[in-house]
VMD Tcl script that builds the backbone (N, CA, C; Angstrom):
set m [mol new atoms 444]
animate dup $m
set s [atomselect $m all]
$s set {name element resname resid chain x y z} {
  {N N MET 1 A 10.142 32.312 16.361}
  {CA C MET 1 A 10.989 33.192 15.586}
  {C C MET 1 A 10.330 33.467 14.231}
  {N N THR 2 A 10.297 34.719 13.859}
  {CA C THR 2 A 9.779 35.117 12.568}
  {C C THR 2 A 10.933 35.594 11.697}
  {N N THR 3 A 10.991 35.079 10.485}
  {CA C THR 3 A 12.037 35.496 9.557}
  {C C THR 3 A 11.603 36.787 8.886}
  {N N ALA 4 A 12.461 37.791 8.948}
  {CA C ALA 4 A 12.160 39.091 8.367}
  {C C ALA 4 A 12.345 39.063 6.858}
  {N N THR 5 A 11.766 40.043 6.217}
  {CA C THR 5 A 11.864 40.179 4.770}
  {C C THR 5 A 13.017 41.118 4.422}
  {N N ALA 6 A 13.734 40.782 3.388}
  {CA C ALA 6 A 14.806 41.630 2.864}
  {C C ALA 6 A 14.386 42.140 1.486}
  {N N THR 7 A 15.039 43.173 1.017}
  {CA C THR 7 A 14.842 43.660 -0.352}
  {C C THR 7 A 15.967 43.107 -1.224}
  {N N TRP 8 A 15.747 43.095 -2.530}
  {CA C TRP 8 A 16.827 42.665 -3.417}
  {C C TRP 8 A 18.028 43.600 -3.277}
  {N N GLU 9 A 17.792 44.883 -3.067}
  {CA C GLU 9 A 18.889 45.835 -2.918}
  {C C GLU 9 A 19.773 45.462 -1.716}
  {N N GLU 10 A 19.160 44.984 -0.625}
  {CA C GLU 10 A 19.938 44.542 0.535}
  {C C GLU 10 A 20.751 43.292 0.205}
  {N N VAL 11 A 20.136 42.355 -0.482}
  {CA C VAL 11 A 20.838 41.135 -0.878}
  {C C VAL 11 A 22.031 41.503 -1.756}
  {N N ALA 12 A 21.799 42.321 -2.779}
  {CA C ALA 12 A 22.871 42.724 -3.701}
  {C C ALA 12 A 23.982 43.466 -2.961}
  {N N ALA 13 A 23.621 44.290 -1.980}
  {CA C ALA 13 A 24.631 45.024 -1.209}
  {C C ALA 13 A 25.514 44.077 -0.405}
  {N N HIS 14 A 24.962 42.974 0.067}
  {CA C HIS 14 A 25.761 41.983 0.786}
  {C C HIS 14 A 26.660 41.199 -0.170}
  {N N LEU 15 A 26.198 40.972 -1.386}
  {CA C LEU 15 A 26.978 40.219 -2.371}
  {C C LEU 15 A 28.097 41.057 -2.987}
  {N N ALA 16 A 27.858 42.327 -3.200}
  {CA C ALA 16 A 28.762 43.181 -3.977}
  {C C ALA 16 A 30.218 43.167 -3.534}
  {N N PRO 17 A 30.534 43.287 -2.260}
  {CA C PRO 17 A 31.954 43.389 -1.901}
  {C C PRO 17 A 32.732 42.069 -1.922}
  {N N ALA 18 A 32.066 40.956 -2.022}
  {CA C ALA 18 A 32.761 39.658 -1.972}
  {C C ALA 18 A 33.700 39.497 -3.155}
  {N N ARG 19 A 34.881 38.995 -2.892}
  {CA C ARG 19 A 35.841 38.745 -3.974}
  {C C ARG 19 A 35.456 37.499 -4.756}
  {N N CYS 20 A 35.021 36.450 -4.062}
  {CA C CYS 20 A 34.673 35.184 -4.698}
  {C C CYS 20 A 33.295 34.731 -4.236}
  {N N TYR 21 A 32.672 33.951 -5.078}
  {CA C TYR 21 A 31.370 33.350 -4.789}
  {C C TYR 21 A 31.478 31.862 -5.093}
  {N N TRP 22 A 30.555 31.093 -4.556}
  {CA C TRP 22 A 30.406 29.692 -4.950}
  {C C TRP 22 A 29.173 29.589 -5.812}
  {N N LEU 23 A 29.320 28.941 -6.956}
  {CA C LEU 23 A 28.228 28.722 -7.892}
  {C C LEU 23 A 27.958 27.230 -7.967}
  {N N SER 24 A 26.715 26.851 -7.777}
  {CA C SER 24 A 26.318 25.450 -7.880}
  {C C SER 24 A 25.397 25.266 -9.070}
  {N N THR 25 A 25.738 24.288 -9.895}
  {CA C THR 25 A 24.942 23.898 -11.052}
  {C C THR 25 A 24.686 22.400 -10.924}
  {N N VAL 26 A 23.965 21.849 -11.899}
  {CA C VAL 26 A 23.792 20.392 -11.934}
  {C C VAL 26 A 24.204 19.897 -13.311}
  {N N ASP 27 A 24.818 18.700 -13.333}
  {CA C ASP 27 A 25.216 18.130 -14.612}
  {C C ASP 27 A 24.061 17.353 -15.231}
  {N N ALA 28 A 24.296 16.749 -16.367}
  {CA C ALA 28 A 23.235 16.051 -17.108}
  {C C ALA 28 A 22.606 14.917 -16.306}
  {N N SER 29 A 23.359 14.336 -15.387}
  {CA C SER 29 A 22.808 13.244 -14.571}
  {C C SER 29 A 22.068 13.760 -13.348}
  {N N GLY 30 A 22.122 15.084 -13.119}
  {CA C GLY 30 A 21.494 15.673 -11.940}
  {C C GLY 30 A 22.438 15.802 -10.764}
  {N N ALA 31 A 23.696 15.431 -10.950}
  {CA C ALA 31 A 24.683 15.535 -9.877}
  {C C ALA 31 A 25.071 17.001 -9.667}
  {N N PRO 32 A 25.239 17.422 -8.425}
  {CA C PRO 32 A 25.626 18.812 -8.166}
  {C C PRO 32 A 27.073 19.065 -8.568}
  {N N HIS 33 A 27.336 20.309 -8.921}
  {CA C HIS 33 A 28.679 20.740 -9.318}
  {C C HIS 33 A 28.864 22.140 -8.736}
  {N N ALA 34 A 29.802 22.294 -7.807}
  {CA C ALA 34 A 30.063 23.585 -7.165}
  {C C ALA 34 A 31.456 24.063 -7.525}
  {N N VAL 35 A 31.566 25.339 -7.898}
  {CA C VAL 35 A 32.854 25.929 -8.256}
  {C C VAL 35 A 32.923 27.371 -7.758}
  {N N PRO 36 A 34.132 27.825 -7.406}
  {CA C PRO 36 A 34.297 29.240 -7.065}
  {C C PRO 36 A 34.329 30.073 -8.348}
  {N N VAL 37 A 33.722 31.253 -8.291}
  {CA C VAL 37 A 33.690 32.150 -9.450}
  {C C VAL 37 A 33.888 33.588 -8.991}
  {N N TRP 38 A 34.322 34.413 -9.943}
  {CA C TRP 38 A 34.357 35.846 -9.737}
  {C C TRP 38 A 33.111 36.433 -10.383}
  {N N GLY 39 A 32.691 37.576 -9.869}
  {CA C GLY 39 A 31.538 38.254 -10.435}
  {C C GLY 39 A 31.425 39.653 -9.871}
  {N N VAL 40 A 30.450 40.363 -10.368}
  {CA C VAL 40 A 30.267 41.747 -9.951}
  {C C VAL 40 A 28.776 42.078 -9.939}
  {N N VAL 41 A 28.389 42.940 -9.010}
  {CA C VAL 41 A 27.046 43.501 -9.017}
  {C C VAL 41 A 27.134 44.792 -9.815}
  {N N ALA 42 A 26.424 44.839 -10.937}
  {CA C ALA 42 A 26.401 46.024 -11.802}
  {C C ALA 42 A 24.960 46.263 -12.213}
  {N N ALA 43 A 24.531 47.505 -12.126}
  {CA C ALA 43 A 23.155 47.871 -12.467}
  {C C ALA 43 A 22.157 47.023 -11.674}
  {N N GLY 44 A 22.496 46.739 -10.411}
  {CA C GLY 44 A 21.590 46.015 -9.530}
  {C C GLY 44 A 21.514 44.522 -9.738}
  {N N ALA 45 A 22.323 43.983 -10.652}
  {CA C ALA 45 A 22.277 42.554 -10.946}
  {C C ALA 45 A 23.665 41.936 -10.773}
  {N N VAL 46 A 23.674 40.660 -10.423}
  {CA C VAL 46 A 24.929 39.917 -10.318}
  {C C VAL 46 A 25.294 39.401 -11.703}
  {N N HIS 47 A 26.550 39.622 -12.094}
  {CA C HIS 47 A 27.069 39.161 -13.378}
  {C C HIS 47 A 28.260 38.242 -13.136}
  {N N LEU 48 A 28.279 37.135 -13.847}
  {CA C LEU 48 A 29.360 36.146 -13.784}
  {C C LEU 48 A 29.832 35.873 -15.200}
  {N N TYR 49 A 31.032 35.336 -15.338}
  {CA C TYR 49 A 31.557 35.030 -16.666}
  {C C TYR 49 A 32.334 33.728 -16.611}
  {N N THR 50 A 32.518 33.133 -17.775}
  {CA C THR 50 A 33.306 31.910 -17.886}
  {C C THR 50 A 33.580 31.631 -19.357}
  {N N SER 51 A 34.111 30.475 -19.622}
  {CA C SER 51 A 34.322 29.991 -20.989}
  {C C SER 51 A 33.188 29.043 -21.346}
  {N N ARG 52 A 32.678 29.142 -22.560}
  {CA C ARG 52 A 31.570 28.270 -22.977}
  {C C ARG 52 A 31.927 26.788 -22.900}
  {N N GLY 53 A 33.193 26.456 -22.989}
  {CA C GLY 53 A 33.612 25.063 -22.919}
  {C C GLY 53 A 33.732 24.521 -21.501}
  {N N SER 54 A 33.566 25.366 -20.493}
  {CA C SER 54 A 33.701 24.910 -19.108}
  {C C SER 54 A 32.504 24.047 -18.703}
  {N N ALA 55 A 32.721 23.221 -17.708}
  {CA C ALA 55 A 31.633 22.365 -17.205}
  {C C ALA 55 A 30.452 23.212 -16.754}
  {N N LYS 56 A 30.717 24.291 -16.020}
  {CA C LYS 56 A 29.597 25.109 -15.531}
  {C C LYS 56 A 28.793 25.707 -16.678}
  {N N ALA 57 A 29.449 26.148 -17.742}
  {CA C ALA 57 A 28.725 26.705 -18.885}
  {C C ALA 57 A 27.896 25.631 -19.590}
  {N N ARG 58 A 28.445 24.451 -19.724}
  {CA C ARG 58 A 27.670 23.354 -20.332}
  {C C ARG 58 A 26.453 23.006 -19.470}
  {N N HIS 59 A 26.648 23.002 -18.158}
  {CA C HIS 59 A 25.521 22.717 -17.260}
  {C C HIS 59 A 24.445 23.789 -17.378}
  {N N VAL 60 A 24.868 25.052 -17.384}
  {CA C VAL 60 A 23.909 26.161 -17.465}
  {C C VAL 60 A 23.175 26.146 -18.801}
  {N N ALA 61 A 23.864 25.769 -19.873}
  {CA C ALA 61 A 23.202 25.694 -21.181}
  {C C ALA 61 A 22.074 24.665 -21.164}
  {N N ALA 62 A 22.263 23.585 -20.424}
  {CA C ALA 62 A 21.253 22.528 -20.349}
  {C C ALA 62 A 20.187 22.826 -19.299}
  {N N ASP 63 A 20.566 23.484 -18.213}
  {CA C ASP 63 A 19.644 23.794 -17.116}
  {C C ASP 63 A 20.173 25.041 -16.423}
  {N N PRO 64 A 19.557 26.197 -16.663}
  {CA C PRO 64 A 20.105 27.455 -16.147}
  {C C PRO 64 A 19.890 27.685 -14.645}
  {N N ARG 65 A 19.208 26.772 -13.965}
  {CA C ARG 65 A 18.980 26.960 -12.524}
  {C C ARG 65 A 20.290 26.795 -11.758}
  {N N VAL 66 A 20.532 27.733 -10.829}
  {CA C VAL 66 A 21.774 27.735 -10.061}
  {C C VAL 66 A 21.503 28.177 -8.626}
  {N N ALA 67 A 22.496 27.944 -7.781}
  {CA C ALA 67 A 22.565 28.557 -6.457}
  {C C ALA 67 A 23.898 29.282 -6.391}
  {N N LEU 68 A 23.874 30.490 -5.859}
  {CA C LEU 68 A 25.072 31.303 -5.706}
  {C C LEU 68 A 25.151 31.704 -4.247}
  {N N HIS 69 A 26.320 31.562 -3.644}
  {CA C HIS 69 A 26.442 32.000 -2.254}
  {C C HIS 69 A 27.837 32.513 -1.958}
  {N N LEU 70 A 27.913 33.254 -0.862}
  {CA C LEU 70 A 29.191 33.769 -0.403}
  {C C LEU 70 A 30.050 32.633 0.129}
  {N N GLU 71 A 31.332 32.892 0.255}
  {CA C GLU 71 A 32.247 31.892 0.799}
  {C C GLU 71 A 32.017 31.661 2.285}
  {N N SER 72 A 31.543 32.656 2.987}
  {CA C SER 72 A 31.461 32.624 4.439}
  {C C SER 72 A 30.299 31.793 4.972}
  {N N ALA 73 A 30.571 31.082 6.059}
  {CA C ALA 73 A 29.509 30.415 6.809}
  {C C ALA 73 A 29.165 31.239 8.045}
  {N N GLU 74 A 29.831 32.368 8.214}
  {CA C GLU 74 A 29.565 33.279 9.333}
  {C C GLU 74 A 28.555 34.344 8.939}
  {N N ASP 75 A 28.735 34.921 7.762}
  {CA C ASP 75 A 27.804 35.901 7.202}
  {C C ASP 75 A 27.318 35.305 5.894}
  {N N VAL 76 A 26.092 34.815 5.920}
  {CA C VAL 76 A 25.583 33.967 4.848}
  {C C VAL 76 A 24.631 34.731 3.934}
  {N N VAL 77 A 24.838 34.555 2.639}
  {CA C VAL 77 A 23.890 34.987 1.609}
  {C C VAL 77 A 23.838 33.851 0.597}
  {N N ILE 78 A 22.646 33.323 0.373}
  {CA C ILE 78 A 22.436 32.253 -0.607}
  {C C ILE 78 A 21.330 32.718 -1.548}
  {N N VAL 79 A 21.602 32.688 -2.840}
  {CA C VAL 79 A 20.614 33.104 -3.834}
  {C C VAL 79 A 20.339 31.923 -4.765}
  {N N ASP 80 A 19.077 31.590 -4.923}
  {CA C ASP 80 A 18.641 30.587 -5.895}
  {C C ASP 80 A 18.015 31.330 -7.063}
  {N N GLY 81 A 18.364 30.926 -8.267}
  {CA C GLY 81 A 17.814 31.580 -9.446}
  {C C GLY 81 A 18.246 30.853 -10.693}
  {N N ARG 82 A 18.382 31.622 -11.765}
  {CA C ARG 82 A 18.844 31.053 -13.023}
  {C C ARG 82 A 19.800 32.048 -13.669}
  {N N LEU 83 A 20.693 31.524 -14.493}
  {CA C LEU 83 A 21.623 32.386 -15.204}
  {C C LEU 83 A 21.105 32.648 -16.603}
  {N N GLU 84 A 21.091 33.909 -16.969}
  {CA C GLU 84 A 20.684 34.353 -18.303}
  {C C GLU 84 A 21.948 34.622 -19.111}
  {N N ASP 85 A 22.071 33.987 -20.252}
  {CA C ASP 85 A 23.222 34.140 -21.143}
  {C C ASP 85 A 23.115 35.490 -21.848}
  {N N LEU 86 A 24.086 36.373 -21.591}
  {CA C LEU 86 A 24.084 37.707 -22.202}
  {C C LEU 86 A 24.968 37.792 -23.432}
  {N N GLY 87 A 25.603 36.688 -23.793}
  {CA C GLY 87 A 26.489 36.698 -24.947}
  {C C GLY 87 A 27.920 36.976 -24.539}
  {N N HIS 88 A 28.685 37.489 -25.459}
  {CA C HIS 88 A 30.107 37.733 -25.229}
  {C C HIS 88 A 30.293 38.918 -24.271}
  {N N PRO 89 A 31.211 38.809 -23.330}
  {CA C PRO 89 A 31.441 39.916 -22.395}
  {C C PRO 89 A 31.730 41.258 -23.068}
  {N N SER 90 A 32.394 41.241 -24.224}
  {CA C SER 90 A 32.738 42.491 -24.906}
  {C C SER 90 A 31.508 43.299 -25.318}
  {N N GLU 91 A 30.349 42.645 -25.371}
  {CA C GLU 91 A 29.106 43.336 -25.722}
  {C C GLU 91 A 28.534 44.130 -24.546}
  {N N HIS 92 A 29.207 44.059 -23.377}
  {CA C HIS 92 A 28.715 44.705 -22.159}
  {C C HIS 92 A 29.840 45.484 -21.485}
  {N N PRO 93 A 30.263 46.602 -22.106}
  {CA C PRO 93 A 31.417 47.342 -21.589}
  {C C PRO 93 A 31.230 47.867 -20.165}
  {N N GLY 94 A 30.014 48.177 -19.768}
  {CA C GLY 94 A 29.776 48.645 -18.403}
  {C C GLY 94 A 30.083 47.578 -17.372}
  {N N VAL 95 A 29.711 46.343 -17.673}
  {CA C VAL 95 A 30.008 45.230 -16.765}
  {C C VAL 95 A 31.507 44.962 -16.761}
  {N N LEU 96 A 32.150 45.029 -17.925}
  {CA C LEU 96 A 33.602 44.828 -17.984}
  {C C LEU 96 A 34.333 45.873 -17.142}
  {N N ARG 97 A 33.904 47.118 -17.229}
  {CA C ARG 97 A 34.522 48.182 -16.419}
  {C C ARG 97 A 34.328 47.896 -14.930}
  {N N ALA 98 A 33.114 47.463 -14.560}
  {CA C ALA 98 A 32.840 47.161 -13.148}
  {C C ALA 98 A 33.713 46.008 -12.658}
  {N N LEU 99 A 33.914 44.995 -13.495}
  {CA C LEU 99 A 34.798 43.883 -13.129}
  {C C LEU 99 A 36.235 44.369 -12.943}
  {N N GLU 100 A 36.701 45.221 -13.863}
  {CA C GLU 100 A 38.072 45.730 -13.785}
  {C C GLU 100 A 38.272 46.596 -12.543}
  {N N GLU 101 A 37.246 47.348 -12.150}
  {CA C GLU 101 A 37.342 48.165 -10.937}
  {C C GLU 101 A 37.362 47.284 -9.692}
  {N N LYS 102 A 36.560 46.242 -9.680}
  {CA C LYS 102 A 36.490 45.364 -8.515}
  {C C LYS 102 A 37.755 44.525 -8.371}
  {N N TYR 103 A 38.195 43.939 -9.459}
  {CA C TYR 103 A 39.372 43.073 -9.449}
  {C C TYR 103 A 40.555 43.866 -9.994}
  {N N SER 104 A 41.103 44.728 -9.150}
  {CA C SER 104 A 42.100 45.697 -9.608}
  {C C SER 104 A 43.520 45.386 -9.146}
  {N N GLN 105 A 43.725 44.248 -8.496}
  {CA C GLN 105 A 45.085 43.865 -8.113}
  {C C GLN 105 A 45.891 43.554 -9.377}
  {N N PRO 106 A 47.200 43.777 -9.350}
  {CA C PRO 106 A 48.006 43.573 -10.567}
  {C C PRO 106 A 47.835 42.196 -11.214}
  {N N ASP 107 A 47.729 41.158 -10.438}
  {CA C ASP 107 A 47.611 39.811 -11.007}
  {C C ASP 107 A 46.195 39.455 -11.447}
  {N N ASP 108 A 45.218 40.288 -11.114}
  {CA C ASP 108 A 43.824 39.982 -11.439}
  {C C ASP 108 A 43.518 40.072 -12.930}
  {N N ALA 109 A 44.158 40.979 -13.635}
  {CA C ALA 109 A 43.813 41.266 -15.031}
  {C C ALA 109 A 43.821 40.022 -15.918}
  {N N ALA 110 A 44.717 39.098 -15.651}
  {CA C ALA 110 A 44.816 37.893 -16.476}
  {C C ALA 110 A 43.602 36.982 -16.337}
  {N N TYR 111 A 42.816 37.193 -15.297}
  {CA C TYR 111 A 41.651 36.334 -15.035}
  {C C TYR 111 A 40.326 37.028 -15.325}
  {N N LEU 112 A 40.387 38.130 -16.011}
  {CA C LEU 112 A 39.186 38.883 -16.388}
  {C C LEU 112 A 38.908 38.699 -17.876}
  {N N PRO 113 A 37.653 38.868 -18.293}
  {CA C PRO 113 A 37.334 38.728 -19.723}
  {C C PRO 113 A 38.135 39.676 -20.607}
  {N N SER 114 A 38.463 40.858 -20.093}
  {CA C SER 114 A 39.238 41.811 -20.892}
  {C C SER 114 A 40.695 41.386 -21.034}
  {N N GLY 115 A 41.149 40.447 -20.185}
  {CA C GLY 115 A 42.536 40.000 -20.243}
  {C C GLY 115 A 42.716 38.585 -20.757}
  {N N ASP 116 A 41.630 37.862 -20.905}
  {CA C ASP 116 A 41.713 36.473 -21.362}
  {C C ASP 116 A 40.563 36.205 -22.329}
  {N N PRO 117 A 40.871 36.087 -23.626}
  {CA C PRO 117 A 39.812 35.908 -24.619}
  {C C PRO 117 A 39.045 34.586 -24.500}
  {N N SER 118 A 39.530 33.656 -23.699}
  {CA C SER 118 A 38.780 32.395 -23.553}
  {C C SER 118 A 37.506 32.582 -22.727}
  {N N TYR 119 A 37.425 33.692 -21.971}
  {CA C TYR 119 A 36.180 33.985 -21.253}
  {C C TYR 119 A 35.207 34.588 -22.252}
  {N N ASP 120 A 34.337 33.750 -22.782}
  {CA C ASP 120 A 33.510 34.172 -23.913}
  {C C ASP 120 A 32.009 34.163 -23.643}
  {N N VAL 121 A 31.614 34.098 -22.373}
  {CA C VAL 121 A 30.194 34.200 -22.061}
  {C C VAL 121 A 30.014 34.964 -20.748}
  {N N LEU 122 A 29.049 35.859 -20.775}
  {CA C LEU 122 A 28.682 36.645 -19.595}
  {C C LEU 122 A 27.261 36.257 -19.217}
  {N N TYR 123 A 27.045 36.073 -17.925}
  {CA C TYR 123 A 25.710 35.727 -17.419}
  {C C TYR 123 A 25.217 36.807 -16.474}
  {N N ARG 124 A 23.909 36.955 -16.441}
  {CA C ARG 124 A 23.243 37.766 -15.418}
  {C C ARG 124 A 22.421 36.804 -14.576}
  {N N LEU 125 A 22.555 36.905 -13.269}
  {CA C LEU 125 A 21.752 36.089 -12.364}
  {C C LEU 125 A 20.357 36.680 -12.276}
  {N N VAL 126 A 19.365 35.866 -12.589}
  {CA C VAL 126 A 17.960 36.253 -12.418}
  {C C VAL 126 A 17.525 35.566 -11.131}
  {N N PRO 127 A 17.500 36.317 -10.025}
  {CA C PRO 127 A 17.245 35.686 -8.736}
  {C C PRO 127 A 15.774 35.322 -8.547}
  {N N GLY 128 A 15.566 34.211 -7.859}
  {CA C GLY 128 A 14.212 33.792 -7.512}
  {C C GLY 128 A 13.926 33.954 -6.033}
  {N N ARG 129 A 14.957 33.654 -5.221}
  {CA C ARG 129 A 14.818 33.827 -3.776}
  {C C ARG 129 A 16.212 33.913 -3.161}
  {N N ALA 130 A 16.265 34.469 -1.962}
  {CA C ALA 130 A 17.531 34.598 -1.252}
  {C C ALA 130 A 17.295 34.430 0.241}
  {N N ARG 131 A 18.338 33.929 0.901}
  {CA C ARG 131 A 18.325 33.788 2.349}
  {C C ARG 131 A 19.607 34.423 2.889}
  {N N LEU 132 A 19.470 35.140 3.995}
  {CA C LEU 132 A 20.605 35.824 4.605}
  {C C LEU 132 A 20.564 35.619 6.113}
  {N N TRP 133 A 21.744 35.498 6.731}
  {CA C TRP 133 A 21.833 35.533 8.184}
  {C C TRP 133 A 23.283 35.700 8.597}
  {N N SER 134 A 23.447 36.093 9.844}
  {CA C SER 134 A 24.755 36.189 10.469}
  {C C SER 134 A 24.806 35.144 11.570}
  {N N LEU 135 A 25.818 34.311 11.571}
  {CA C LEU 135 A 25.916 33.259 12.576}
  {C C LEU 135 A 25.985 33.832 13.984}
  {N N ALA 136 A 26.633 34.982 14.137}
  {CA C ALA 136 A 26.771 35.601 15.455}
  {C C ALA 136 A 25.415 35.998 16.049}
  {N N ASP 137 A 24.430 36.219 15.206}
  {CA C ASP 137 A 23.085 36.613 15.662}
  {C C ASP 137 A 22.058 35.819 14.868}
  {N N PHE 138 A 22.246 34.513 14.820}
  {CA C PHE 138 A 21.468 33.648 13.948}
  {C C PHE 138 A 19.960 33.839 14.105}
  {N N GLU 139 A 19.453 33.812 15.311}
  {CA C GLU 139 A 17.998 33.873 15.534}
  {C C GLU 139 A 17.382 35.181 15.039}
  {N N ASP 140 A 18.065 36.283 15.282}
  {CA C ASP 140 A 17.474 37.583 14.950}
  {C C ASP 140 A 17.913 38.158 13.607}
  {N N SER 141 A 18.881 37.523 12.948}
  {CA C SER 141 A 19.392 38.106 11.702}
  {C C SER 141 A 18.836 37.436 10.448}
  {N N GLN 142 A 18.063 36.388 10.597}
  {CA C GLN 142 A 17.559 35.673 9.419}
  {C C GLN 142 A 16.576 36.535 8.638}
  {N N ARG 143 A 16.833 36.602 7.332}
  {CA C ARG 143 A 15.955 37.357 6.434}
  {C C ARG 143 A 15.812 36.593 5.136}
  {N N ARG 144 A 14.724 36.841 4.451}
  {CA C ARG 144 A 14.455 36.189 3.171}
  {C C ARG 144 A 13.959 37.220 2.170}
  {N N TRP 145 A 14.262 36.922 0.907}
  {CA C TRP 145 A 13.743 37.727 -0.194}
  {C C TRP 145 A 13.209 36.745 -1.237}
  {N N ARG 146 A 12.132 37.112 -1.871}
  {CA C ARG 146 A 11.557 36.283 -2.935}
  {C C ARG 146 A 11.096 37.199 -4.070}
  {N N ALA 147 A 11.387 36.785 -5.310}
  {CA C ALA 147 A 10.925 37.532 -6.477}
  {C C ALA 147 A 9.407 37.459 -6.549}
  {N N ARG 148 A 8.826 38.465 -7.106}
  {CA C ARG 148 A 7.361 38.464 -7.230}
  {C C ARG 148 A 6.921 37.907 -8.530}
}
mol reanalyze $m
mol bondsrecalc $m
mol representation Tube
mol addrep $m
């Protein structure tokens, strides 16, 4: 079996419609820490947000390497990379608009940076590599992408 190559655009297209993602970081002792997060693909990049006081933000400040993946074990996308701190979400109105469009259910607004001032950091995922496959066609659907 040969694993096919994917483009970043294909990876991003698979990530874009997901409502939730799993983000894995490591703490100061090197222990893994996985949490569900919301995010959006905007301008070809994955953007995530949180509060600087959260465990994940403290972990990223010390070691920005992360793994991000979809919730599904049936249609899999796993991205390894690092999170780049973009500063306060309000400094990126295009990303805020994209988040508001994606998370448009009435109860969603309270969990967005525009609705909760405690969300004070926006990250951009700088991907290093990605793996994709569909469990229904595991052998023939495996693809990989790697940054150059």
